[in-house]
VOPAGU-2260 file (C-alpha; in pm, 1 decimal, decimal comma):
REM VOPAGU-2260
SITE   aa  ch    i         X         Y         Z
SITE  MET   A    0   -1627,1    4233,0    6517,9
SITE  PRO   A    1   -1703,5    4024,7    6239,3
SITE  GLY   A    2   -1450,2    3788,4    6076,1
SITE  ALA   A    3   -1470,0    3536,8    5777,3
SITE  VAL   A    4   -1229,4    3357,2    5589,3
SITE  LEU   A    5   -1296,3    3417,6    5176,7
SITE  ARG   A    6   -1243,0    3130,7    5039,5
SITE  ASP   A    7   -1355,0    3248,9    4693,0
SITE  ARG   A    8   -1000,4    3484,7    4709,8
SITE  GLY   A    9    -670,5    3341,3    4663,5
SITE  ALA   A   10    -294,4    3520,5    4645,6
SITE  VAL   A   11       8,9    3600,6    4389,6
SITE  ARG   A   12     336,1    3691,9    4545,2
SITE  VAL   A   13     534,3    3893,0    4374,4
SITE  VAL   A   14     921,2    3928,4    4525,5
SITE  GLY   A   15    1232,7    4056,9    4399,9
SITE  ALA   A   16    1459,1    4368,8    4388,6
SITE  GLY   A   17    1219,4    4485,5    4080,3
SITE  ALA   A   18     890,6    4416,5    4202,2
SITE  ASP   A   19     780,3    4797,8    4282,8
SITE  ALA   A   20     866,5    4857,7    3924,8
SITE  PHE   A   21     724,2    4561,7    3768,9
SITE  LEU   A   22     369,8    4626,6    3941,5
SITE  GLN   A   23     417,8    4953,9    3902,8
SITE  ASN   A   24     430,2    4912,9    3531,1
SITE  LEU   A   25     154,9    4744,8    3502,5
SITE  LEU   A   26    -130,9    4810,7    3742,5
SITE  THR   A   27    -393,5    5085,3    3757,4
SITE  ASN   A   28    -242,0    5241,3    4088,0
SITE  ASP   A   29      49,0    5338,7    4230,8
SITE  VAL   A   30     173,3    5048,1    4432,6
SITE  VAL   A   31     557,2    5260,0    4499,8
SITE  GLY   A   32     600,5    5398,0    4846,6
SITE  LEU   A   33     261,8    5233,8    5025,6
SITE  GLY   A   34     424,8    5142,7    5368,1
SITE  GLN   A   35     331,0    4800,4    5564,3
SITE  ASP   A   36      -5,4    4791,1    5685,3
SITE  GLU   A   37    -146,3    4971,1    5361,0
SITE  GLY   A   38    -309,0    4857,6    5036,5
SITE  CYS   A   39    -434,2    4965,6    4729,3
SITE  TYR   A   40    -696,5    4858,5    4486,4
SITE  ALA   A   41    -579,8    4822,0    4108,2
SITE  ALA   A   42    -616,7    4601,7    3846,0
SITE  LEU   A   43    -395,7    4457,9    3579,3
SITE  LEU   A   44    -572,1    4486,8    3199,1
SITE  THR   A   45    -579,3    4389,3    2837,7
SITE  PRO   A   46    -379,1    4649,3    2581,6
SITE  GLN   A   47    -732,0    4731,9    2507,9
SITE  GLY   A   48    -799,6    4871,5    2864,0
SITE  LYS   A   49   -1037,5    4548,9    3000,6
SITE  ILE   A   50   -1009,1    4479,1    3309,2
SITE  VAL   A   51    -809,8    4084,2    3304,1
SITE  ALA   A   52    -816,1    4036,7    3686,5
SITE  ASP   A   53    -863,4    4316,8    4004,8
SITE  MET   A   54    -688,0    4293,5    4310,3
SITE  LEU   A   55    -578,9    4448,9    4639,0
SITE  ALA   A   56    -161,5    4491,8    4713,8
SITE  THR   A   57      18,8    4516,8    5003,2
SITE  PRO   A   58     347,9    4545,9    5034,7
SITE  ALA   A   59     523,3    4222,0    5154,5
SITE  MET   A   60     829,6    4073,3    5370,4
SITE  THR   A   61     886,8    3728,4    5294,6
SITE  GLU   A   62    1130,3    3423,1    5339,6
SITE  ILE   A   63    1266,7    3503,5    5035,0
SITE  GLY   A   64    1289,6    3862,9    5017,0
SITE  ALA   A   65    1063,0    4196,1    4971,8
SITE  GLY   A   66     776,3    4217,0    4709,1
SITE  PHE   A   67     387,3    4241,5    4738,0
SITE  TRP   A   68     133,2    3995,4    4796,1
SITE  LEU   A   69    -175,3    4019,6    4552,5
SITE  ASP   A   70    -510,9    3934,7    4684,8
SITE  LEU   A   71    -755,6    3818,0    4423,0
SITE  PRO   A   72   -1006,1    3612,5    4280,7
SITE  ARG   A   73    -877,9    3246,7    4371,9
SITE  ALA   A   74    -974,6    3119,5    4029,6
SITE  LEU   A   75    -798,7    3379,8    3835,9
SITE  ALA   A   76    -468,3    3377,5    4018,1
SITE  PRO   A   77    -323,6    3097,5    3734,6
SITE  ASP   A   78    -379,4    3345,5    3484,1
SITE  VAL   A   79    -256,4    3663,0    3620,0
SITE  VAL   A   80      30,7    3459,8    3704,9
SITE  ALA   A   81      81,5    3350,2    3338,3
SITE  ALA   A   82       5,8    3707,8    3219,4
SITE  LEU   A   83     304,5    3842,5    3487,2
SITE  THR   A   84     508,7    3607,6    3370,0
SITE  ARG   A   85     489,5    3683,2    2984,7
SITE  TYR   A   86     557,3    4068,7    3098,0
SITE  LYS   A   87     855,8    3954,9    3348,4
SITE  LEU   A   88    1121,8    3948,3    3044,5
SITE  ARG   A   89    1405,8    4066,3    3177,7
SITE  ALA   A   90    1258,4    4175,8    3531,1
SITE  LYS   A   91    1414,0    4021,9    3842,4
SITE  VAL   A   92    1146,5    3887,6    4050,9
SITE  VAL   A   93     917,9    3573,1    4092,9
SITE  VAL   A   94     561,1    3515,6    4071,0
SITE  GLU   A   95     392,3    3276,4    4207,9
SITE  ASP   A   96      45,9    3166,3    4283,9
SITE  MET   A   97      40,5    3109,2    4677,6
SITE  SER   A   98    -345,1    3029,1    4682,6
SITE  ASP   A   99    -304,6    2678,8    4824,8
SITE  SER   A  100     -71,0    2763,7    5100,8
SITE  VAL   A  101    -217,6    3104,8    5247,3
SITE  ALA   A  102    -598,0    3217,5    5379,6
SITE  VAL   A  103    -742,0    3566,0    5287,9
SITE  VAL   A  104    -915,4    3646,0    5582,5
SITE  ALA   A  105   -1186,9    3999,0    5613,7
SITE  LEU   A  106   -1237,8    4136,6    5927,6
SITE  TRP   A  107   -1446,1    4446,0    5980,0
SITE  GLU   A  108   -1614,2    4689,5    6253,6
SITE  THR   A  109   -1272,8    4683,4    6469,2
SITE  ASP   A  110    -975,4    4876,8    6508,2
SITE  LYS   A  111    -656,6    4748,7    6400,5
SITE  PRO   A  112    -637,0    4340,6    6446,8
SITE  LYS   A  113    -309,8    4203,2    6621,2
SITE  VAL   A  114    -258,2    3872,5    6406,9
SITE  VAL   A  115       6,5    3713,4    6266,4
SITE  GLY   A  116      25,2    3768,1    5902,7
SITE  GLU   A  117      69,8    4048,9    5640,8
SITE  ILE   A  118    -241,9    4305,9    5750,3
SITE  PHE   A  119    -396,0    4617,9    5579,9
SITE  ARG   A  120    -660,6    4828,5    5551,2
SITE  ASP   A  121    -952,5    4773,6    5253,2
SITE  PRO   A  122    -842,4    5067,2    5079,3
SITE  ARG   A  123   -1208,6    5034,6    4900,4
SITE  HIS   A  124   -1441,3    5163,8    5118,8
SITE  PRO   A  125   -1329,3    5333,8    5480,1
SITE  ASP   A  126   -1602,1    5081,1    5665,0
SITE  LEU   A  127   -1501,7    4756,8    5482,7
SITE  GLY   A  128   -1214,2    4693,3    5724,8
SITE  TRP   A  129    -886,0    4490,7    5730,8
SITE  ARG   A  130    -784,9    4229,3    5532,9
SITE  VAL   A  131    -524,6    3938,3    5655,6
SITE  ILE   A  132    -328,2    3725,7    5452,0
SITE  ALA   A  133    -221,1    3403,5    5657,2
SITE  VAL   A  134    -100,2    3046,7    5706,8
SITE  VAL   A  135    -392,8    2835,3    5567,7
SITE  GLY   A  136    -401,0    2651,0    5887,3
SITE  GLU   A  137    -453,1    2953,0    6086,7
SITE  GLY   A  138    -789,2    3185,8    5885,1
SITE  GLU   A  139   -1047,9    2997,0    6097,2
SITE  GLU   A  140    -868,9    3064,8    6400,5
SITE  ILE   A  141    -846,6    3438,1    6342,9
SITE  ALA   A  142   -1155,2    3435,7    6164,2
SITE  SER   A  143   -1356,4    3280,6    6494,7
SITE  ARG   A  144   -1145,1    3595,5    6738,7
SITE  PHE   A  145   -1348,8    3820,1    6607,3
SITE  GLY   A  146   -1685,2    3641,6    6532,2
SITE  HIS   A  147   -1673,9    3412,7    6246,6
SITE  ALA   A  148   -1920,2    3507,9    6071,6
SITE  GLY   A  149   -1882,6    3347,2    5691,2
SITE  MET   A  150   -1910,2    3480,9    5346,3
SITE  GLU   A  151   -2221,6    3524,0    5333,0
SITE  ALA   A  152   -2238,3    3807,9    5618,1
SITE  TYR   A  153   -1896,2    3970,6    5417,0
SITE  ASP   A  154   -2126,2    3982,7    5099,7
SITE  HIS   A  155   -2398,3    4154,8    5302,3
SITE  TRP   A  156   -2184,1    4388,6    5422,2
SITE  ARG   A  157   -2002,7    4466,4    5062,0
SITE  ILE   A  158   -2321,4    4490,6    4906,2
SITE  ALA   A  159   -2456,1    4766,9    5174,2
SITE  HIS   A  160   -2180,2    4939,7    5111,8
SITE  GLY   A  161   -2201,7    4978,2    4710,7
SITE  VAL   A  162   -1866,1    4777,7    4662,4
SITE  PRO   A  163   -1854,3    4552,3    4298,4
SITE  ARG   A  164   -1718,8    4212,5    4284,5
SITE  GLY   A  165   -1568,8    4129,1    3994,4
SITE  GLY   A  166   -1746,9    3809,1    3793,7
SITE  VAL   A  167   -2043,7    3925,7    3979,4
SITE  ASP   A  168   -2120,3    4323,3    3950,1
SITE  PHE   A  169   -1900,0    4301,8    3626,6
SITE  ALA   A  170   -1739,6    4082,1    3386,6
SITE  TYR   A  171   -1381,2    4005,1    3392,0
SITE  GLY   A  172   -1261,3    4032,5    2996,3
SITE  ASP   A  173   -1518,8    4269,9    2910,3
SITE  ALA   A  174   -1524,8    4561,5    3217,3
SITE  PHE   A  175   -1332,3    4850,9    3168,0
SITE  PRO   A  176   -1210,3    5019,9    3498,0
SITE  HIS   A  177   -1520,8    5290,5    3484,0
SITE  GLU   A  178   -1791,9    5040,7    3396,6
SITE  ALA   A  179   -1674,9    4880,5    3704,7
SITE  SER   A  180   -1635,3    5182,5    3943,7
SITE  MET   A  181   -1249,6    5120,9    3997,9
SITE  ASP   A  182   -1253,8    5466,7    3982,5
SITE  ARG   A  183   -1471,0    5599,8    4225,7
SITE  PHE   A  184   -1319,9    5281,7    4487,6
SITE  HIS   A  185    -962,5    5464,9    4428,8
SITE  GLY   A  186    -839,2    5173,7    4205,1
SITE  VAL   A  187    -681,3    5429,8    3985,2
SITE  ASP   A  188    -441,1    5674,9    3970,6
SITE  PHE   A  189    -435,0    5876,8    3669,7
SITE  HIS   A  190    -144,8    6046,2    3796,0
SITE  LYS   A  191     109,9    5759,6    3754,6
SITE  GLY   A  192     320,0    5718,7    3430,0
SITE  CYS   A  193     223,5    5425,6    3179,2
SITE  TYR   A  194      89,9    5061,7    3247,2
SITE  VAL   A  195    -110,3    4845,6    3033,8
SITE  GLY   A  196    -416,5    4952,8    2943,1
SITE  GLN   A  197    -365,6    5333,1    3030,8
SITE  GLU   A  198    -416,4    5497,7    2721,1
SITE  ILE   A  199    -760,8    5377,7    2648,8
SITE  VAL   A  200    -846,2    5465,6    3038,2
SITE  SER   A  201    -710,6    5804,8    3030,7
SITE  ARG   A  202    -939,0    5873,0    2716,7
SITE  VAL   A  203   -1257,3    5787,3    2914,0
SITE  GLU   A  204   -1206,0    5971,6    3215,2
SITE  HIS   A  205   -1075,1    6273,9    3003,0
SITE  ARG   A  206   -1370,1    6291,2    2746,6
SITE  GLY   A  207   -1614,0    6150,9    2994,3
SITE  THR   A  208   -1744,5    5908,9    2810,2
SITE  ALA   A  209   -1808,1    5630,2    3055,3
SITE  ARG   A  210   -2134,2    5518,2    2954,3
SITE  LYS   A  211   -2215,9    5225,0    3153,1
SITE  ARG   A  212   -2132,8    5189,5    3584,5
SITE  VAL   A  213   -2188,3    4988,3    3858,4
SITE  VAL   A  214   -2435,7    5190,0    4037,0
SITE  PRO   A  215   -2631,0    5067,9    4387,7
SITE  VAL   A  216   -3001,5    5050,8    4364,1
SITE  LEU   A  217   -3306,0    4972,7    4576,5
SITE  ILE   A  218   -3503,6    4711,7    4566,7
SITE  ASP   A  219   -3901,6    4700,1    4591,2
SITE  GLY   A  220   -3957,0    4373,7    4611,4
SITE  ALA   A  221   -3851,5    4002,6    4595,6
SITE  ARG   A  222   -3419,9    3986,4    4520,5
SITE  PRO   A  223   -3375,2    3944,3    4111,3
SITE  GLU   A  224   -3118,7    3711,6    4019,0
SITE  ALA   A  225   -2798,7    3849,3    3922,7
SITE  GLY   A  226   -2771,1    3855,6    3588,3
SITE  VAL   A  227   -3132,2    3904,5    3508,7
SITE  THR   A  228   -3190,7    4189,9    3224,5
SITE  VAL   A  229   -3271,9    4604,2    3374,1
SITE  THR   A  230   -3546,4    4714,9    3172,9
SITE  ALA   A  231   -3691,5    5118,1    3185,4
SITE  GLY   A  232   -4052,5    5057,7    3009,3
SITE  GLU   A  233   -3978,7    4809,7    2701,1
SITE  THR   A  234   -3635,2    4898,5    2682,6
SITE  GLU   A  235   -3320,6    4705,3    2827,8
SITE  ILE   A  236   -3048,6    4949,7    2953,7
SITE  GLY   A  237   -2833,8    4692,7    3171,8
SITE  VAL   A  238   -2784,0    4386,6    3406,0
SITE  MET   A  239   -2866,4    4360,3    3764,7
SITE  GLY   A  240   -2571,8    4197,5    3961,0
SITE  SER   A  241   -2562,0    4077,9    4325,5
SITE  SER   A  242   -2805,9    4188,8    4604,9
SITE  ILE   A  243   -2906,3    4210,9    4953,1
SITE  PRO   A  244   -3315,9    4243,7    5042,3
SITE  GLY   A  245   -3378,3    4583,2    4972,4
SITE  ARG   A  246   -3028,3    4670,0    4805,8
SITE  GLY   A  247   -2826,3    4539,9    4504,0
SITE  LEU   A  248   -2608,7    4657,5    4260,0
SITE  ALA   A  249   -2675,5    4688,5    3885,5
SITE  LEU   A  250   -2451,0    4762,2    3547,2
SITE  LEU   A  251   -2648,7    5044,2    3409,0
SITE  ARG   A  252   -2648,4    5250,4    3084,2
SITE  LEU   A  253   -2627,4    5579,0    3234,2
SITE  ASP   A  254   -2787,1    5793,4    2972,2
SITE  LYS   A  255   -3055,2    5512,9    2972,2
SITE  ALA   A  256   -3157,6    5510,5    3273,8
SITE  GLN   A  257   -3121,4    5910,9    3335,0
SITE  GLU   A  258   -3375,8    5907,3    2947,7
SITE  ALA   A  259   -3665,0    5651,6    3186,3
SITE  LEU   A  260   -3634,9    5908,1    3472,5
SITE  ASP   A  261   -3692,1    6194,6    3305,6
SITE  ALA   A  262   -3979,0    6011,0    3094,1
SITE  GLY   A  263   -4105,6    5910,3    3451,4
SITE  LYS   A  264   -4062,4    5516,2    3347,2
SITE  THR   A  265   -4032,5    5235,3    3594,2
SITE  LEU   A  266   -3681,2    5068,3    3636,1
SITE  ALA   A  267   -3702,1    4669,5    3690,4
SITE  ALA   A  268   -3468,4    4372,3    3739,0
SITE  GLY   A  269   -3597,6    4074,7    3621,5
SITE  GLY   A  270   -3988,2    4218,5    3648,4
SITE  VAL   A  271   -3848,6    4326,0    3978,9
SITE  PRO   A  272   -3924,5    4689,6    4029,8
SITE  ILE   A  273   -3574,5    4826,5    4154,1
SITE  ARG   A  274   -3480,5    5270,2    4217,6
SITE  LEU   A  275   -3153,6    5424,1    4178,3
SITE  ALA   A  276   -2986,8    5494,1    4499,2
């Protein structure tokens, strides 16, 4: 039952009577109707449909009222607060960066934990376990109770299950949700109403025009560095992302990869042979 404090994660709190409608009009997934212990994977997009930040959203009951916690990359929390504030207009919500006040803890290979804090299941994959948003001083104690494993162990678990990480496996501000495989990890609701960037995302979905994706790969050798070019023969077809021994993730042009496979060409990342998993 490992646990890890994810120090690279922060938290934004959106509280107020209009919090659900406010986020519903901005994020790629449906936040309305989420119950306690439930979370959804979602992203805030640019009007052009590119990912500003991806996040896990869960209902919150705070000392200043009901709303939502957004578990997201700590480095992006100020940008997300600024973006949400620009969209706020007359919405009756308060948007706060709480990253210095709370700790984000991941617990996996365990049943629902009994701890103090906001607890919800990671919706991206059944084996990713639970997230806890706790008071900052209690994060380490919670992780220790479940066998303190550290961030590297969590990253190993994430990669083994093929789950991308923004900033490593895809670039914020440059990738579309389909390229980050958000549609495959329950991060996009194609039946909800409009949200920022929705027209582009829907067009890609219905036309089937996602040419690039983060996909799992098998590594036949030493681990390639993240960011090195993936080639098929002499042709560049993508970029290597995060990896563990024998397995990793890569952002690839799927059509070029298929052409290479059909032609019997070998894929390589920085000279290290890889295979599609």
